[in-house]
C-alpha positions as a LaTeX table, in Angstrom:
\begin{tabular}{lrrr}
\hline
Residue & $x$ (\AA) & $y$ (\AA) & $z$ (\AA) \\
\hline
Unk1 & 14.78 & 64.47 & 36.56 \\
Unk2 & 15.57 & 64.33 & 40.51 \\
Unk3 & 18.23 & 61.54 & 41.49 \\
Unk4 & 18.37 & 59.27 & 44.47 \\
Unk5 & 22.07 & 57.60 & 45.32 \\
Unk6 & 21.40 & 54.14 & 46.89 \\
Unk7 & 24.86 & 54.24 & 49.24 \\
Unk8 & 26.22 & 50.76 & 49.74 \\
Unk9 & 29.97 & 49.60 & 50.68 \\
Unk10 & 31.13 & 46.43 & 47.42 \\
Unk11 & 30.85 & 43.92 & 49.99 \\
Unk12 & 26.96 & 44.17 & 50.56 \\
Unk13 & 24.65 & 41.43 & 48.99 \\
Unk14 & 21.79 & 43.49 & 48.83 \\
Unk15 & 19.68 & 42.24 & 46.32 \\
Unk16 & 16.53 & 44.31 & 46.74 \\
Unk17 & 19.39 & 47.61 & 45.24 \\
Unk18 & 19.09 & 45.45 & 41.89 \\
Unk19 & 15.42 & 44.54 & 42.24 \\
Unk20 & 14.51 & 48.31 & 43.33 \\
Unk21 & 16.49 & 50.25 & 40.66 \\
Unk22 & 14.78 & 48.06 & 38.11 \\
Unk23 & 10.91 & 48.89 & 39.50 \\
Unk24 & 11.44 & 52.39 & 39.77 \\
Unk25 & 13.87 & 53.25 & 36.81 \\
Unk26 & 10.94 & 51.01 & 34.41 \\
Unk27 & 8.22 & 53.74 & 35.61 \\
Unk28 & 7.91 & 57.65 & 34.35 \\
Unk29 & 7.93 & 58.93 & 38.13 \\
Unk30 & 10.25 & 61.90 & 37.84 \\
Unk31 & 13.51 & 60.31 & 39.12 \\
Unk32 & 15.75 & 57.83 & 38.84 \\
Unk33 & 18.23 & 55.13 & 41.29 \\
Unk34 & 21.78 & 55.25 & 40.96 \\
Unk35 & 24.48 & 52.37 & 42.80 \\
Unk36 & 26.41 & 53.65 & 44.79 \\
Unk37 & 28.49 & 50.53 & 43.45 \\
Unk38 & 28.43 & 50.97 & 39.86 \\
Unk39 & 29.36 & 54.95 & 40.34 \\
Unk40 & 33.56 & 56.04 & 40.36 \\
Unk41 & 33.66 & 59.04 & 41.68 \\
Unk42 & 30.60 & 59.98 & 44.00 \\
Unk43 & 29.69 & 63.77 & 44.33 \\
Unk44 & 26.51 & 63.77 & 46.77 \\
Unk45 & 25.87 & 67.30 & 45.68 \\
Unk46 & 24.52 & 66.21 & 42.07 \\
Unk47 & 22.00 & 64.42 & 44.35 \\
Unk48 & 18.35 & 65.15 & 45.23 \\
Unk49 & 18.07 & 62.43 & 48.20 \\
Unk50 & 20.23 & 59.06 & 50.10 \\
Unk51 & 19.45 & 55.80 & 50.44 \\
Unk52 & 21.56 & 54.02 & 53.17 \\
Unk53 & 21.68 & 50.61 & 54.61 \\
Unk54 & 22.41 & 50.86 & 58.29 \\
Unk55 & 24.68 & 50.14 & 59.65 \\
Unk56 & 25.28 & 53.51 & 61.51 \\
Unk57 & 24.96 & 56.87 & 59.96 \\
Unk58 & 25.82 & 60.19 & 62.21 \\
Unk59 & 25.62 & 62.27 & 58.91 \\
Unk60 & 23.99 & 65.72 & 60.30 \\
Unk61 & 24.98 & 68.27 & 57.61 \\
Unk62 & 23.77 & 67.24 & 54.71 \\
Unk63 & 20.59 & 69.14 & 53.11 \\
Unk64 & 19.07 & 66.95 & 51.23 \\
Unk65 & 16.11 & 64.20 & 52.57 \\
Unk66 & 17.58 & 60.78 & 53.65 \\
Unk67 & 16.60 & 57.52 & 53.84 \\
Unk68 & 17.69 & 54.69 & 56.29 \\
Unk69 & 17.01 & 51.20 & 55.42 \\
Unk70 & 17.03 & 48.07 & 57.53 \\
Unk71 & 17.38 & 44.76 & 55.91 \\
Unk72 & 18.56 & 43.19 & 58.98 \\
Unk73 & 19.29 & 43.07 & 62.43 \\
Unk74 & 22.62 & 43.21 & 63.78 \\
Unk75 & 24.51 & 39.94 & 64.28 \\
Unk76 & 27.61 & 38.32 & 66.19 \\
Unk77 & 28.35 & 39.47 & 69.99 \\
Unk78 & 26.02 & 41.33 & 71.70 \\
Unk79 & 23.57 & 41.61 & 68.38 \\
Unk80 & 21.08 & 43.76 & 70.84 \\
Unk81 & 23.72 & 45.93 & 72.67 \\
Unk82 & 24.81 & 47.16 & 68.52 \\
Unk83 & 21.10 & 48.20 & 67.78 \\
Unk84 & 20.82 & 49.61 & 70.63 \\
Unk85 & 24.12 & 50.93 & 69.97 \\
Unk86 & 22.98 & 51.78 & 66.40 \\
Unk87 & 19.65 & 53.68 & 67.37 \\
Unk88 & 21.43 & 55.85 & 69.99 \\
Unk89 & 23.88 & 57.17 & 67.70 \\
Unk90 & 22.06 & 57.71 & 64.64 \\
Unk91 & 20.88 & 60.53 & 63.08 \\
Unk92 & 17.71 & 60.86 & 61.94 \\
Unk93 & 16.33 & 60.28 & 58.41 \\
Unk94 & 13.40 & 61.47 & 56.81 \\
Unk95 & 12.06 & 58.09 & 55.81 \\
Unk96 & 12.66 & 54.52 & 57.19 \\
Unk97 & 12.39 & 51.51 & 55.78 \\
Unk98 & 12.16 & 48.18 & 57.57 \\
Unk99 & 12.55 & 44.16 & 56.75 \\
Unk100 & 9.30 & 43.43 & 58.49 \\
Unk101 & 7.70 & 44.39 & 61.49 \\
Unk102 & 9.96 & 42.31 & 63.55 \\
Unk103 & 12.86 & 44.06 & 62.48 \\
Unk104 & 11.05 & 47.69 & 63.77 \\
Unk105 & 10.25 & 46.12 & 67.18 \\
Unk106 & 14.11 & 45.31 & 68.02 \\
Unk107 & 15.09 & 48.63 & 66.21 \\
Unk108 & 12.61 & 50.53 & 69.06 \\
Unk109 & 12.76 & 54.28 & 67.36 \\
Unk110 & 10.05 & 56.23 & 69.77 \\
Unk111 & 9.90 & 59.02 & 67.20 \\
Unk112 & 7.45 & 60.07 & 64.60 \\
Unk113 & 9.77 & 59.55 & 61.36 \\
Unk114 & 7.68 & 57.78 & 58.30 \\
Unk115 & 8.06 & 54.48 & 57.53 \\
Unk116 & 7.67 & 51.16 & 55.58 \\
Unk117 & 8.00 & 47.74 & 55.63 \\
Unk118 & 9.60 & 45.69 & 52.58 \\
Unk119 & 10.54 & 43.03 & 52.67 \\
Unk120 & 12.89 & 40.71 & 50.42 \\
Unk121 & 11.60 & 39.63 & 47.16 \\
Unk122 & 12.36 & 36.79 & 44.15 \\
Unk123 & 13.42 & 37.88 & 41.20 \\
Unk124 & 11.50 & 36.27 & 38.35 \\
Unk125 & 14.23 & 34.22 & 36.50 \\
Unk126 & 14.05 & 31.53 & 39.77 \\
Unk127 & 10.54 & 31.11 & 38.81 \\
Unk128 & 11.96 & 30.10 & 35.33 \\
Unk129 & 13.86 & 26.76 & 36.37 \\
Unk130 & 11.50 & 25.18 & 38.12 \\
Unk131 & 11.20 & 21.97 & 35.69 \\
Unk132 & 15.59 & 21.65 & 35.69 \\
Unk133 & 16.60 & 17.92 & 35.39 \\
Unk134 & 17.28 & 16.65 & 38.99 \\
Unk135 & 21.27 & 15.73 & 39.41 \\
Unk136 & 21.18 & 16.45 & 43.42 \\
Unk137 & 19.30 & 15.55 & 46.35 \\
Unk138 & 19.57 & 18.50 & 48.58 \\
Unk139 & 21.00 & 22.25 & 48.15 \\
Unk140 & 21.94 & 24.83 & 50.34 \\
Unk141 & 22.23 & 28.15 & 49.20 \\
Unk142 & 23.38 & 31.26 & 51.14 \\
Unk143 & 25.86 & 31.64 & 53.72 \\
Unk144 & 28.43 & 28.65 & 54.57 \\
Unk145 & 30.03 & 30.18 & 57.82 \\
Unk146 & 30.25 & 28.44 & 61.43 \\
Unk147 & 28.10 & 31.17 & 62.21 \\
Unk148 & 25.12 & 29.63 & 60.57 \\
Unk149 & 26.46 & 26.21 & 61.94 \\
Unk150 & 27.40 & 24.78 & 58.51 \\
Unk151 & 30.15 & 22.89 & 60.00 \\
Unk152 & 26.96 & 20.67 & 61.70 \\
Unk153 & 25.31 & 20.26 & 58.21 \\
Unk154 & 28.37 & 19.55 & 56.72 \\
Unk155 & 29.38 & 16.59 & 58.72 \\
Unk156 & 26.12 & 14.94 & 58.97 \\
Unk157 & 26.54 & 14.62 & 54.88 \\
Unk158 & 29.79 & 13.44 & 55.21 \\
Unk159 & 29.67 & 11.00 & 57.98 \\
Unk160 & 26.01 & 9.97 & 58.13 \\
Unk161 & 24.54 & 10.50 & 54.75 \\
Unk162 & 26.84 & 9.38 & 52.31 \\
Unk163 & 24.12 & 7.98 & 49.99 \\
Unk164 & 22.49 & 11.71 & 49.91 \\
Unk165 & 24.55 & 14.35 & 47.49 \\
Unk166 & 24.42 & 17.86 & 48.32 \\
Unk167 & 25.34 & 20.57 & 46.19 \\
Unk168 & 26.09 & 24.13 & 48.29 \\
Unk169 & 26.18 & 27.50 & 46.31 \\
Unk170 & 27.78 & 29.99 & 47.52 \\
Unk171 & 31.49 & 31.69 & 48.94 \\
Unk172 & 33.10 & 29.16 & 51.09 \\
Unk173 & 35.76 & 29.92 & 53.51 \\
Unk174 & 39.28 & 27.82 & 52.49 \\
Unk175 & 38.56 & 26.53 & 56.04 \\
Unk176 & 35.38 & 24.26 & 54.94 \\
Unk177 & 36.10 & 23.84 & 52.07 \\
Unk178 & 39.24 & 21.67 & 52.71 \\
Unk179 & 37.89 & 20.28 & 55.24 \\
Unk180 & 35.12 & 18.60 & 53.32 \\
Unk181 & 35.65 & 19.11 & 49.24 \\
Unk182 & 37.07 & 15.07 & 49.44 \\
Unk183 & 33.78 & 13.97 & 49.83 \\
Unk184 & 32.38 & 12.43 & 46.64 \\
Unk185 & 28.16 & 13.51 & 47.92 \\
Unk186 & 29.33 & 17.28 & 48.71 \\
Unk187 & 30.15 & 19.20 & 45.86 \\
Unk188 & 30.85 & 22.89 & 46.22 \\
Unk189 & 30.33 & 25.84 & 43.01 \\
Unk190 & 31.84 & 29.11 & 45.13 \\
Unk191 & 30.78 & 32.30 & 44.32 \\
Unk192 & 28.47 & 32.58 & 41.53 \\
Unk193 & 26.93 & 35.61 & 39.82 \\
Unk194 & 23.47 & 35.94 & 41.17 \\
Unk195 & 22.35 & 34.98 & 37.77 \\
Unk196 & 23.49 & 32.05 & 37.97 \\
Unk197 & 22.47 & 30.56 & 41.29 \\
Unk198 & 18.91 & 29.16 & 40.08 \\
Unk199 & 20.96 & 27.73 & 37.48 \\
Unk200 & 22.60 & 25.27 & 39.55 \\
Unk201 & 20.53 & 24.91 & 42.68 \\
Unk202 & 17.30 & 24.59 & 41.08 \\
Unk203 & 18.92 & 20.95 & 40.32 \\
Unk204 & 18.18 & 19.31 & 43.47 \\
Unk205 & 15.05 & 17.67 & 44.48 \\
Unk206 & 15.38 & 19.42 & 48.53 \\
Unk207 & 16.68 & 22.97 & 49.57 \\
Unk208 & 18.09 & 23.17 & 53.03 \\
Unk209 & 17.01 & 25.58 & 55.07 \\
Unk210 & 19.70 & 25.42 & 57.69 \\
Unk211 & 19.01 & 28.40 & 60.24 \\
Unk212 & 20.05 & 28.34 & 63.83 \\
Unk213 & 17.37 & 29.19 & 66.33 \\
Unk214 & 19.10 & 31.62 & 67.58 \\
Unk215 & 18.68 & 35.87 & 67.58 \\
Unk216 & 18.52 & 37.56 & 65.58 \\
Unk217 & 17.98 & 35.06 & 62.38 \\
Unk218 & 14.79 & 33.54 & 63.96 \\
Unk219 & 13.32 & 36.43 & 63.12 \\
Unk220 & 14.34 & 37.46 & 59.51 \\
Unk221 & 12.89 & 36.15 & 56.47 \\
Unk222 & 14.73 & 33.42 & 54.71 \\
Unk223 & 15.55 & 34.30 & 50.97 \\
Unk224 & 16.70 & 31.49 & 50.07 \\
Unk225 & 13.61 & 29.69 & 51.20 \\
Unk226 & 11.52 & 32.07 & 48.69 \\
Unk227 & 13.57 & 31.01 & 46.05 \\
Unk228 & 13.39 & 27.72 & 47.20 \\
Unk229 & 10.16 & 27.83 & 46.44 \\
Unk230 & 10.06 & 29.72 & 43.30 \\
Unk231 & 11.98 & 26.54 & 42.06 \\
Unk232 & 9.34 & 24.12 & 42.75 \\
Unk233 & 12.16 & 22.63 & 45.73 \\
Unk234 & 10.76 & 20.57 & 47.83 \\
Unk235 & 11.78 & 22.54 & 51.93 \\
Unk236 & 13.88 & 20.57 & 54.51 \\
Unk237 & 13.73 & 23.60 & 56.91 \\
Unk238 & 15.35 & 23.60 & 61.03 \\
Unk239 & 12.34 & 24.98 & 63.24 \\
Unk240 & 12.18 & 28.42 & 64.40 \\
Unk241 & 10.00 & 31.48 & 64.62 \\
Unk242 & 9.97 & 32.89 & 61.55 \\
Unk243 & 9.36 & 29.57 & 59.56 \\
Unk244 & 6.98 & 28.35 & 62.19 \\
Unk245 & 4.73 & 32.01 & 60.93 \\
Unk246 & 5.56 & 31.96 & 57.10 \\
Unk247 & 4.00 & 27.87 & 56.58 \\
Unk248 & 0.83 & 29.22 & 58.65 \\
Unk249 & 0.29 & 32.54 & 56.80 \\
Unk250 & 0.86 & 30.76 & 53.45 \\
Unk251 & $-1.02$ & 27.34 & 54.61 \\
Unk252 & 2.90 & 25.10 & 53.09 \\
Unk253 & 3.89 & 22.54 & 54.70 \\
Unk254 & 7.75 & 21.54 & 54.97 \\
Unk255 & 10.10 & 18.81 & 56.37 \\
Unk256 & 11.37 & 19.65 & 60.06 \\
Unk257 & 14.78 & 18.91 & 61.15 \\
Unk258 & 16.24 & 19.16 & 64.27 \\
Unk259 & 19.80 & 21.35 & 63.98 \\
Unk260 & 21.67 & 17.95 & 64.22 \\
Unk261 & 19.80 & 16.66 & 61.55 \\
Unk262 & 19.70 & 12.77 & 63.11 \\
Unk263 & 15.83 & 12.80 & 61.87 \\
Unk264 & 16.59 & 13.69 & 57.95 \\
Unk265 & 16.57 & 10.93 & 56.12 \\
Unk266 & 14.10 & 8.90 & 57.75 \\
Unk267 & 11.47 & 11.93 & 57.18 \\
Unk268 & 12.91 & 12.53 & 53.81 \\
Unk269 & 11.64 & 9.26 & 52.88 \\
Unk270 & 8.34 & 9.56 & 54.70 \\
Unk271 & 7.73 & 12.93 & 53.14 \\
Unk272 & 5.11 & 12.92 & 50.33 \\
Unk273 & 6.56 & 15.30 & 47.72 \\
Unk274 & 4.21 & 18.58 & 47.07 \\
Unk275 & 4.57 & 19.67 & 43.38 \\
Unk276 & 3.88 & 23.54 & 42.10 \\
Unk277 & 4.01 & 25.30 & 45.55 \\
Unk278 & 5.82 & 28.07 & 43.50 \\
Unk279 & 2.35 & 29.54 & 42.43 \\
Unk280 & 1.29 & 30.43 & 46.19 \\
Unk281 & 5.45 & 32.65 & 45.53 \\
Unk282 & 4.15 & 35.08 & 42.93 \\
Unk283 & 3.01 & 37.37 & 45.28 \\
Unk284 & 6.77 & 37.37 & 46.65 \\
Unk285 & 7.66 & 38.20 & 43.47 \\
Unk286 & 9.92 & 42.00 & 43.92 \\
Unk287 & 7.48 & 43.79 & 41.49 \\
Unk288 & 4.70 & 42.58 & 44.24 \\
Unk289 & 6.74 & 43.00 & 46.77 \\
Unk290 & 7.61 & 46.66 & 46.25 \\
Unk291 & 4.02 & 47.82 & 44.78 \\
Unk292 & 2.65 & 46.69 & 48.16 \\
Unk293 & 4.94 & 48.44 & 50.40 \\
Unk294 & 4.01 & 51.66 & 49.79 \\
Unk295 & 7.37 & 52.99 & 48.91 \\
Unk296 & 6.44 & 54.79 & 45.33 \\
Unk297 & 4.08 & 57.05 & 47.80 \\
Unk298 & 6.86 & 57.99 & 50.17 \\
Unk299 & 9.31 & 58.91 & 47.68 \\
Unk300 & 7.05 & 60.74 & 45.54 \\
Unk301 & 6.15 & 62.72 & 48.73 \\
Unk302 & 9.63 & 62.86 & 49.85 \\
Unk303 & 11.38 & 64.73 & 47.14 \\
\hline
\end{tabular}
């Protein structure tokens, strides 16, 4: 039985690792996948393939096949320069996996290395909470940070929309928590195990996809939005490139807000609740996403 090591740091939030391991290890394909985070003492010579989440990879003396996965683009200061740096320094793998065509285009590799697209998917458990009792008007799931503009979102609920309740699911920096935790209409769950996220998030009527319209966020798939739809939440979103493409491709209609949210309450009152949008999300279940990617064929060929 061949062994593939999926290498990540302990800080990485990569639900695709669990989904990919579950998918392939549930089949009899002649290989098994292992999560480096679950192994205390890794001996690379015990594995037949190394799967890395990029990053930069300068290793050139490994005599087993290497896979490079690009689940996102660089963020922070000078993100495009960081992408170019990663491209120029990183050694060549045997296979690349890109989130989508936009990530591949931005990385700009000009070689003959084989690749596949494998987008993010939705865990089956999110579909099990589509009829939850509602306790909150809105929920936001994900990165609660200044880089994502979340203080601007919270200010509106603190000062303007005091009659609307907001639940935030995710790790909260102390600075943000201390500033907003005394608001009666704002509730923080803090960091939760992934399997508990839908239990809380499904208790809201609206899921907020608050994404700044700036590179690279506006090119990348919104995992939280897919999860909102799987739970049959109504979606409130800012306006940016990826969301417009997604809405058009899947014939969906969301409440679009500007980033200062000055039109939020008006739009919510005039919005007609659209039930059963989760039925369009079946194709985004992890099993379907992985099957459609062609990754299985590439792995069998590689090892």
